[in-house]
VOGU-3710 file (C-alpha; in Angstrom, 3 decimals, decimal comma):
1> xxxxxxxxxx> 59,035/170,356/97,834  55,615/171,917/98,433  53,144/169,838/96,448  50,386/171,852/94,772  47,510/169,702/93,569  44,546/170,594/91,432  40,971/169,340/91,654  40,686/165,596/90,860  44,479/165,118/90,859  45,364/161,712/92,236
11> xxxxxxxxxx> 48,681/160,711/90,645  51,351/163,405/90,607  55,115/163,800/90,095  57,264/164,014/93,201  60,757/164,030/94,676  62,003/160,509/93,931  65,251/159,141/95,334  67,568/157,111/93,131  70,665/155,439/94,628  74,172/156,286/93,509
21> xxxxxxxxxx> 75,361/152,701/93,086  77,576/150,946/90,572  75,488/147,757/90,532  71,727/148,216/90,345  71,254/144,438/90,157  72,348/144,133/93,801  70,397/147,192/94,891  67,088/146,099/93,328  65,319/143,248/95,179  61,943/141,608/94,578
31> xxxxxxxxxx> 58,896/142,611/96,656  58,787/141,439/100,272  55,627/139,328/99,815  57,194/136,890/97,340  58,671/133,427/98,003  57,149/133,398/101,486  57,584/129,624/101,868  60,932/129,434/100,066  63,647/130,745/102,404  66,272/129,347/100,038
41> xxxxxxxxxx> 65,386/132,130/97,575  66,072/134,790/100,195  69,295/133,034/101,192  70,452/133,398/97,581  69,529/137,097/97,666  71,574/137,559/100,846  74,549/135,874/99,205  74,282/138,016/96,058  73,897/141,301/97,936  76,669/140,730/100,447
51> xxxxxxxxxx> 77,796/144,050/101,923  76,594/146,145/98,961  73,923/148,833/99,434  70,571/147,193/98,687  66,831/147,538/99,160  67,123/144,168/100,911  68,257/146,230/103,910  65,187/148,484/103,675  62,405/145,901/103,910  61,397/142,752/105,797
61> xxxxxxxxxx> 60,730/139,703/103,590  57,531/138,025/104,748  59,404/134,712/104,751  60,983/136,032/107,992  57,774/137,099/109,717  57,262/135,370/113,043  60,903/134,325/113,434  62,629/135,025/116,782  64,820/137,728/115,248  61,966/139,691/113,613
71> xxxxxxxxxx> 62,301/142,635/116,023  66,066/142,769/115,456  65,560/142,714/111,687  63,074/145,592/111,948  65,546/147,686/113,947  68,233/146,976/111,359  65,939/148,267/108,611  65,405/151,583/110,383  69,144/151,954/110,993  69,913/151,181/107,337
81> xxxxxxxxxx> 67,515/153,901/106,204  69,228/156,468/108,389  72,681/155,304/107,321  71,820/155,531/103,635  70,411/159,029/104,080  73,329/160,256/106,179  75,781/158,714/103,749  74,379/160,752/100,862  73,608/157,568/98,930  70,664/159,061/97,076
91> xxxxxxxxxx> 70,224/161,469/94,222  66,925/163,398/94,254  64,848/163,564/91,076  62,793/166,640/91,895  59,179/166,916/90,758  59,467/163,927/88,432  57,781/160,800/87,151  59,759/157,736/86,019  58,737/155,924/82,841  59,566/152,226/83,273
101> xxxxxxxxxx> 60,049/149,448/80,746  60,319/145,983/82,267  61,343/143,019/80,129  59,710/140,146/81,978  61,249/136,758/82,704  59,518/135,313/79,627  60,736/138,104/77,333  57,577/140,253/77,047  57,650/144,012/77,672  55,574/145,736/80,374
111> xxxxxxxxxx> 55,403/149,531/80,468  54,622/151,573/83,557  54,740/155,019/85,120  56,102/155,663/88,613  54,762/158,607/90,588  52,990/159,655/93,791  49,505/158,441/94,671  47,330/160,661/96,876  46,114/158,412/99,707  43,102/160,674/100,221
121> xxxxxxxxxx> 41,646/159,075/97,066  41,980/155,510/98,398  39,924/153,491/100,864  40,756/149,833/101,567  37,414/149,002/103,196  35,301/146,450/101,334  32,307/148,813/100,977  34,492/151,598/99,585  33,405/153,715/96,608  36,740/155,520/96,306
131> xxxxxxxxxx> 38,331/156,194/92,918  41,382/154,161/93,944  39,946/150,800/94,822  41,206/147,611/96,423  40,722/144,562/94,220  41,003/141,905/96,922  40,310/141,488/100,606  43,165/141,991/103,054  44,974/139,375/105,097  44,662/141,457/108,258
141> xxxxxxxxxx> 47,555/139,887/110,145  49,961/141,164/107,481  49,255/144,811/108,318  50,574/145,236/111,923  54,263/144,394/111,252  54,257/146,625/108,167  52,544/149,460/110,024  54,979/149,228/112,947  57,847/149,674/110,490  56,244/152,487/108,508
151> xxxxxxxxxx> 55,510/154,552/111,631  59,247/154,754/112,317  60,556/154,671/108,743  62,265/157,604/107,074  61,976/156,016/103,616  59,615/153,956/101,526  60,441/151,730/98,563  57,953/151,106/95,773  56,415/147,765/94,873  52,806/148,969/94,549
161> xxxxxxxxxx> 51,257/148,466/91,095  47,963/150,109/90,110  45,924/149,155/87,048  44,113/151,681/84,912  41,659/151,055/82,089  43,003/152,715/78,924  42,474/150,538/75,832  43,801/153,335/73,586  47,150/153,388/75,478  47,043/157,186/75,790
171> xxxxxxxxxx> 49,060/157,327/79,024  51,722/154,880/77,805  52,075/156,843/74,571  52,338/160,173/76,412  54,872/158,720/78,869  57,146/157,374/76,127  56,853/160,631/74,172  58,037/162,743/77,107  60,794/160,535/78,506  64,109/162,270/79,111
181> xxxxxxxxxx> 67,263/161,154/80,902  67,922/157,403/81,010  68,224/156,609/84,723  69,021/152,890/84,733  69,347/149,925/82,372  70,255/146,555/83,941  69,401/142,897/84,491  67,392/142,088/87,609  68,785/139,423/89,930  67,857/135,727/89,915
191> xxxxxxxxxx> 66,072/135,649/86,568  63,787/138,639/87,089  64,284/140,036/83,580  65,565/143,475/82,591  64,652/146,993/83,745  65,039/150,421/82,159  63,770/153,743/83,471  63,663/157,341/82,169  63,001/160,548/84,043  59,998/162,670/83,032
201> xxxxxxxxxx> 60,214/166,219/84,388  59,563/169,853/83,500  57,181/170,444/80,608  57,013/166,704/79,914  55,752/166,019/83,435  53,203/168,813/83,080  51,853/167,340/79,840  51,614/163,881/81,363  49,984/165,289/84,484  47,348/166,899/82,271
211> xxxxxxxxxx> 46,658/163,609/80,488  46,214/161,832/83,832  43,853/164,553/85,058  41,720/164,212/81,934  41,433/160,477/82,536  40,141/161,130/86,068  37,602/163,743/84,965  34,121/162,776/86,291  32,525/163,156/82,862  35,121/160,868/81,319
221> xxxxxxxxxx> 34,462/158,251/83,985  30,686/158,490/83,490  31,127/157,955/79,766  33,229/154,861/80,385  31,255/153,234/83,205  27,782/154,797/83,162  25,875/156,985/85,622  24,711/154,316/88,030  28,085/152,776/88,849  30,586/154,026/91,415
231> xxxxxxxxxx> 33,531/154,490/89,035  37,007/153,065/89,597  39,976/155,002/88,250  42,832/152,879/89,598  42,551/149,289/90,837  45,239/147,816/93,051  47,094/145,201/91,039  49,878/144,415/93,492  50,972/145,674/96,898  47,467/145,660/98,376
241> xxxxxxxxxx> 48,778/145,316/101,931  51,500/147,913/101,518  48,946/150,422/100,258  46,559/149,684/103,136  49,476/150,128/105,539  50,361/153,511/104,033  46,718/154,573/104,291  46,398/153,541/107,945  49,615/155,369/108,755  48,363/158,518/107,019
251> xxxxxxxxxx> 44,999/158,343/108,788  46,789/158,355/112,131  49,115/161,203/111,160  46,471/163,428/109,561  44,535/163,617/112,839  47,485/165,455/114,387  47,694/168,061/111,593  45,847/171,222/110,672  44,073/171,296/107,277  46,895/173,421/105,886
261> xxxxxxxxxx> 49,540/170,985/107,125  47,792/168,044/105,474  48,296/169,522/101,997  51,655/168,345/100,754  52,590/166,324/103,849  54,907/163,513/102,611  52,952/160,761/104,400  49,833/161,720/102,415  51,412/160,147/99,309  52,950/156,826/98,424
271> xxxxxxxxxx> 55,099/155,678/95,517  53,216/153,582/92,980  53,576/152,374/89,409  50,651/152,746/87,021  50,254/149,913/84,493  47,638/149,762/81,755  45,418/146,708/82,209  45,355/146,332/78,416  49,119/145,881/78,033  49,551/142,638/76,020
281> xxxxxxxxxx> 52,175/141,480/78,529  49,795/141,998/81,450  48,798/138,435/82,294  46,835/137,365/85,337  48,000/134,273/87,190  46,005/132,474/89,899  47,456/132,450/93,398  47,422/128,865/94,592  46,874/127,637/98,132  49,078/125,102/99,906
291> xxxxxxxxxx> 48,011/123,534/103,185  50,833/122,337/105,454  50,660/119,770/108,285  47,290/118,268/107,460  45,524/115,020/106,488  46,132/114,826/102,751  43,913/111,775/102,149  40,881/113,376/103,786  41,539/116,541/101,776  41,111/114,762/98,446
301> xxxxxxxxxx> 38,026/112,896/99,640  36,245/115,984/100,939  37,090/118,056/97,858  35,670/115,311/95,621  32,458/115,264/97,666  32,099/119,045/97,951  32,520/119,999/94,260  31,236/118,410/91,027  33,635/116,987/88,459  31,861/118,902/85,685
311> xxxxxxxxxx> 29,155/121,502/85,163  30,856/124,489/86,737  32,383/127,364/84,808  35,764/127,193/86,565  38,005/124,120/86,761  40,474/123,627/89,605  42,688/120,819/90,891  43,400/119,391/94,321  46,820/117,769/94,594  48,737/115,827/97,259
321> xxxxxxxxxx> 51,572/113,311/97,283  48,839/110,649/97,450  47,075/111,720/94,234  44,860/114,415/92,758  41,282/115,242/91,726  39,972/117,799/89,236  36,698/119,515/90,048  34,637/122,560/88,981  33,088/125,571/90,709  30,048/127,558/89,638
331> xxxxxxxxxx> 29,282/131,268/89,371  31,508/134,240/88,614  35,239/133,926/89,137  34,911/135,850/92,397  32,160/133,516/93,612  34,218/130,478/92,624  37,305/131,690/94,487  35,181/132,517/97,539  33,669/129,005/97,533  37,103/127,401/97,309
341> xxxxxxxxxx> 38,470/129,595/100,099  35,502/128,724/102,313  36,133/125,021/101,736  39,830/125,335/102,526  39,322/127,412/105,673  36,648/125,017/106,930  38,844/122,017/106,196  41,839/123,529/108,009  39,693/124,283/111,070  38,557/120,664/111,293
351> xxxxxxxxxx> 41,730/118,831/110,264  44,440/121,319/111,200  47,051/122,885/108,973  48,626/126,183/107,959  47,563/127,850/104,691  50,053/129,709/102,516  49,466/131,559/99,234  51,845/130,543/96,459  52,624/132,341/93,183  53,373/129,884/90,385
361> xxxxxxxxxx> 51,920/126,434/89,768  55,317/124,719/89,661  56,186/126,050/93,119  52,812/124,975/94,532  53,166/121,488/93,047  56,692/121,142/94,424  55,642/122,236/97,907  52,881/119,615/98,169  55,055/116,712/97,039  55,845/115,809/100,663
371> xxxxxxxxxx> 53,393/113,886/102,890  51,097/115,946/105,086  50,623/118,705/102,503  47,882/119,556/100,020  47,635/122,069/97,183  44,550/123,788/95,850  45,450/124,832/92,292  43,077/127,718/91,609  41,136/128,564/88,428  42,351/131,326/86,126
381> xxxxxxxxxx> 40,830/134,814/85,911  40,332/136,848/82,723  41,826/140,303/83,344  38,956/142,003/81,473  36,646/140,865/84,270  38,492/142,994/86,816  37,040/146,522/86,485  33,433/145,440/85,773  33,593/143,022/88,683  34,809/145,447/91,340
391> xxxxxxxxxx> 32,508/148,223/90,080  29,405/146,045/90,305  30,275/143,556/93,059  33,066/145,073/95,137  36,394/143,514/96,078  37,347/139,982/95,146  38,317/137,444/97,816  41,830/137,912/99,151  44,665/136,546/96,999  42,442/136,061/93,944
401> xxxxxxxxxx> 45,063/136,712/91,293  48,651/137,696/90,655  50,293/139,738/87,900  52,145/136,945/86,184  54,550/134,561/87,951  56,493/135,503/91,067  59,641/136,529/89,187  57,654/139,173/87,282  56,649/141,048/90,438  57,895/144,575/90,870
411> xxxxxxxxx> 61,389/144,900/92,276  62,235/147,647/94,742  64,442/150,365/93,239  63,246/153,967/93,653  62,738/155,354/97,163  61,115/158,386/98,748  61,268/160,241/102,052  58,023/159,927/104,028  58,976/162,087/107,026
//
């Protein structure tokens, strides 16, 4: 398909691949950056999937990064992509969006819209003023293995979620109004909730495209955020590293192309789901830190000395098998998270230890129940702080928040050719 974009168009319909499978629950697997310190979860996924076609074969769970067989796993992913394409596994939804309704693990409904994001509108650098804006700093070491895969990959799967600021729910209303064919309706594996999706194409896609263009109009953004601010249209809610990987890949490819070839090149776009920040089900969860192989007693002592027990705006808890302390941090939520990260990094340098980022308090508490481990249970963030914060102060510290618990992360389902 030759993509024709208009001025200010950033999120467009595209040719989306949907698998021809009898069991979507085996095909659809949670995002690769979840359960990074819980290999037992991924062992359960392997057992459930078995020999069935699955997105598990199209991505590398980060729980496996650094293992001796990482290179072999990466080669298997590339072979699986080619096999699925040669085997005519996919149906193509031409020039379409997908309207998504996700019933979360706790029963609440989250609505979204899947389409193609123009990477020309995104810049992951911390001083960026792009309309599509990173919300958190990158963990740089997570990019190279993803980029190595994407350079060779024929397909991409979608777990990128972008927030937009629409308190009147205009885009959700327009999406639901124009939904057509029901594409899937099934329970996600291992307690992930339920997923339904409808195709939006033809005149319905055109109407929705127009509504999205109006939202990105410069005058509309000035009215919402004022003249002095660098406006943000979409903020990265999840998949920050995958989006940065797609951007780096496109930057390398675009240098080999003529200006005419860059328009409509498949690598210029990436699959993403738009979600309204104001959705009642959209809940921010802190991402906790767990320190492995360290001096847990010294950790509690230094945290108690470094931070006051009261007086700060943001409460947090330090927990080990030897006990716990509750302390407070001052400033904005971004400043508080930065102060806690600085403490943890400094402590790990002096006492040793490996830091991991854990979604879900129960999982973080369970992981630090063994000797030699310590958890930093982070303060919560109000989602309404997000857009004003990144407009005025730039990106938050890396791993500042999560969209709900780990099980509510986006599952891979739809795919797209990127070559």
